[in-house]
N, C-alpha and C positions, 0 to 999 in steps of 0.2 A: 411262417406268417411275418410281414413286416409291421412296423409300428406306424400308425395313421401319424399323419402330418401334425407335429407338435405334441404328440405323445411321447412320454419319457423324458421331455426336457421342460423345465419351469420356463412360464413364459414372463415377459418382462414386469406383468403386474405381480407375480409371485416372489420375485427377488428381494422385495422390502422385507426387513427383518420384523418380528413381531413385536419387539419391545419399544417400538415409537422411534427405530432409528430412521435414517434418512431414504427416503423414497427414491427409485430411478428418476424422477422429475427433480428432485432436491439435488441430486448427484450431477445431473445436466446443467442446473441452474449455476451451481457452484463452478464448475467446469468452466462455464462461460463467463461467469464474471471474474475467474482467476486469470483467464486469458483477453481479457479486454478492458486492462486499468487503464483509465485515462486520467493523465496526471494534470493538477495544476501546480506549477513551478513556482514555490514562493522562496527566491532567492535574497537572503538578507546581508550577505557580506561576501568574503572571499570563497567560501565554499561553494557559491554559486557557479562559479567558472569550471568546476569539477562536474556539476550537474548539466552544465551545457555541454560538456564534452562526451557525457554517456551517450548523447544522442547522435554523436558523430558515427563516421563509418567505421571505426575500429572497434567499439563496442555494441554498436546498433542496437539500442532497446527495442528498434520497430519489430525485431522478430518475437519479441515479447508480448506484442499488441498494445504497447506504451509509448508509441512515437508522437501521438498527437496530444501536444501540450494545449489545453484550452485555455482562453483568456477568462473565462467567466466561472466561478464556482459553482453554477448550476449545471454546467456541464460535464462536472467531472466526478469521479468517486476514489481519488488517491490525491492526498497533500503531500508533495515532497517538501519538506521544510529543511531548507540549507542555511546555517548560520546562526549567529546567536540573536535570542529574540530579547531585545530590550523592553523596557518598561512602556515607552511609546507603541511598540509593535505588538505587544499580549493582547490587547483588545481587538486588533486587527485580525490577528491570526485567529482568536476564536470566532470571530464574526464571521470570517471567511469559512470555516469548520462548519458552522452553524448554516450557512447558506448551500452548503453541499448537500446534494441529494442522498438519500439512503440506497444502498448501503457505502458508508464512508471508512476511509483507510486512511491513516497517517504513517509517514515514514521520516523519522527524524535522522536528518544526515550530518554525521560530525559532531564532534565533542560540544562545539558552540550551541548546537540545538538541543544535545542530549542534557548538559549540565552548566551551560554558560561559558564553557572552554577556558581560556586565559581570564575572562572577564568575570568569572564566577563569584568573586569576592567584592565586586564592584556594586557600587549604589544603584546603577541603572539595569543590572539583571534582576528581575523581580523572583522569578522561580524558574526551574527546569520545564521543557515543554510538556512532559507528560501530566503536570500540573495545570496547564491552560488547556491541553485537549488530549484525549487519549491517544496514546502512541501504541501501533501495532508492531513495528520493526523498527530497532535501533540499528543505525550503521556507524561503527566507530572510525576514529581517524580524525586527523585534523589538519587539511580538509581529508575527507574520504577519497579514495580512487575511484575513477568512473567504473573499474570492475567490481568495487566494493557495493556501488550503486546498483548495478544490474544484479550483482547477489541478492541484495536487499529486496528487489522487487520480485526476484525468484524464491525468495524465503515467504514472502507475503502471499504469492501465488500458492505455494504448497500450503500454507496454513489455511488459507481460504478452501481448498480442495479437501483437505483433510477435516475439515470442522472446527478446529482450534479457534478460528474468528467467526464471530457471528456475523449473519448478514441481514 
């Protein structure tokens, strides 16, 4: 006697853990969100050139679903900050982050965005980026290479899929 159709195998509804873990729909939403990150590129100084180069044919972040740079914060879910955030730009960065739709993610590209870089002891650098907006991924370097930017986007996608980052 053979098994009836669907007998002996758990259905997609039974795949969810009993302890309140992610359901199959949650996993599907995380997968879709991880592979369709639309960035708002905020270039503040020399690190912007490397960020532009990451879109080029050699590194091609289009294969990650992130090639469409949107001009409006209402259309994006990823804020790529490249460069030093000074006293005048800190409120602008925070306002852009608040205008983004949920879920929203931030990648700090380079030493300038992470800690102020060469200008960390200056009067014009108020605080690191993680004290202005919550940062999900840090990309080291001054300026970071385009390959590092692609790796940072891949690390963010992996963190979204695994549930390390809240949606």
